[in-house]
N, C-alpha and C positions, 0 to 999 in steps of 0.2 A: 727920670723911673729908675726905680731902683731892683735891679732883680734880683727874685728869691734866689735863696741858697741854690746849691747843686743839687740834685736827689741822690739820697743814698743809698748805693748797689743793690746794702744787704738789707734796706725795711722791704716790707711785703708792699705790694701796691694796695692802695685803699679800697674799700668796695664800694661798687657805684651808688650812691645813696638813694637816686632815683630809677624809676622805668623808664624815663622818657631822659636819658643821660645828655642824648642829643640835644632836644629841646632846649635842656637847660644849657650845653653849651653854646648854641645860637644865641641866646639871651645874651650869656656872659660876652661873647663877642660882637654883638649890638652896644653894649657898654663900653670895652673896653674900645671901639670904635670912637667912643666920645674922650676918652682918658681917664674913664673910671679905672682908679688902680688899685680899689678892691676886689671889683669882681676880676683885675686881672691876678691877681694873689689868688682867689678863687681855683679859676679857669689853671692854672697852673697846678695847684693841690689835686685839680681831680684828673690832668693828665700829663704830668710831668713821670709818672714812674711808666707811662705807656712809651713817650717819647726818648726816655733812655733807654728802654729795651730795646724798640728800633735803634739806636745809634749802635748800643753795643752787639747787635747781634751782626751788623755790617763792619764796625772797627775793631771789635775784638779788648782794644786796649781801653781801660776805666779813665781815665784823665780824659782822652781822646774824646770818648763820647760824653763826659762830661758838660766840655766845652762845647760840643756841639749841639746839646741839648739846651747850653744855654742860649746859642745863637740862635736856635730854631723860636725859643721864646721871646726872643727880641726882634725877631722877624714876625712874629704873630703882633706884639706891640705896636709895631709902625704897620702893620699892613692889615689889621682886622678889617677894617672897610672895605676890603677886596674880599672877603667871603662873599660867596653867592649862594645861598641855602638851596637855590633850585637846579645848581650842579652837582651838590653830594651834602654829604654828611660833616657836619665839624669834625669828628674824628677822623674820617677818610680825606679830608683837608688839611688836617693837621701831620695825619704820617704820611702824606706824598712829599709834606715839607722838610719831617723829619728824613725821610729815606732819602731825598733829592740832595739835604744835607750832607749826611752821613759819606754819600757817595760820593760826595765833590771832595771833601775832604781825604777820601781813600786818591783819589784821582792828582789831588793835590801836592799829599805825600808823595807820590809815586815818583808825578812829575820831579819835584824836588831833587827825590834820588836821582833821578836821571840825570838832571840838571849838573850834578857835584858829580855823578861819574865821569860827564862828557870833560868837564872844565879840568879832571884831575888828570883823567888820560891827554889832553892838550897839554897841560902844563909843563912848562920845562924848566922852572927855578921853583921848587918846591921843597918847605922845611920836613921836619921829621914830623911833628904834630899834622901839620897836610897828609902826610901819606901814611898814616895813622887811622885820622878821620876815611880816607879815601878807600881805605883796605878795609874798615870798619861797613861803611857804606855797601862797599860791591859785595862781604860776604853776605849783609844782610838780603837785597836783592837775590842772589845765588840761592840763600837757604828757601828763601820763598818760590822760586823756581821750583828747586828744587823738592819742596813738598808739593807741590803743586800735581808734580809729575809721578805723585804718589798715588792721586785720586784714579778714577777708572775717569776713561774717555766721557761717560757721559755726567759724571760730576763735575769733571773739571769746565766741561761747555757750560752746563747749568749756572755752575759757581761764576764762572768770566761773564755770563749774558746778565747777570742778578745782581754783581757788586761792580763789574766794572762797566757793564753794558748799562746798568739805571735801569734795567726793566724789571716788572712786577711778576710774583708768580705766575700769574693768569699768561702776561707777555710772554716769560719763557717759555711757559707750556703748550701755547698755541707756537710759538717758533718751534718747537721739536716735537710740534705734533705729541704731547704727550700728557694724562693729566695730572689736574691741576696738585695733587696729594702724591703723586709720583714725584712730580719735581720737588715740591718742601722736602721729601724724605732725602732726597738726592744729594738737596743745596745743607740739609741739616748734618746728614752724616759725612758729606766732603768738607763740612765746616771745622765737624769733631777731629777728622783726621788731621787738618790744617793745622790745627791748635795743637796735636797730638806732633805731631813733628815739627812742629818749632819750637815746642816746650813751651808753651802759654797755657798756665794754669786758668 
C-alpha cells in the first residue's frame, strides 16, 4: 500500500462535497477494510487537511505534523475494520486517532530530550561534539520551561492537560470546572504566546 503524498500545509482544505460526509466516510472505511486502495485515496483526500490541522495545532512543527499525518493514515489503512459506527462518527474516530498520535509524538520527543540530558549529566568521558549537543538540548528544554512560565496559571494548566495529559477540550473543561469555549480560548492564547516566546513563526 502506497501512502499518498503528505498534505501541503499551504493548500486550502477541500470543501465537503456531500451533506452526509460521515456517511460517505463510513462507506469508504468499509471498503478500506477490504483492501480497497481507491477508497483509501478518496478517504485521504477528504480528511487529510483536517488530520494535518490537528497535528499542526499540537506539534507546531510542520515536518513533524506531516510525519504524524502519514502515521495516522497508515493506522487507518491497517485498522479500518475496527471502526465501529455505533461508537461515533468516522470524523470523531479519525480525530481521536490524530490527537493521540500527535500527543504521543510530543511525549516521545520530550522523553528523548530527558534521556539525552540524563546521559549527558552522567557521562564522564564525552567529546566536544557531545558537549555541544547536550548544551543544545538543555537550552531547548530550558526555553520551553521559560516560555511556559510566561503564560498565566490558567493557560499553563489548560495547555498541560490538553497537550501533555492528552485530554479533549471537554475533558479539560470538566477537570477545571470551566466552559468549553473558555478552555479553547485559554489554550489558543497560550499556544500563541508560546510560539511567540520560542520564536516559532
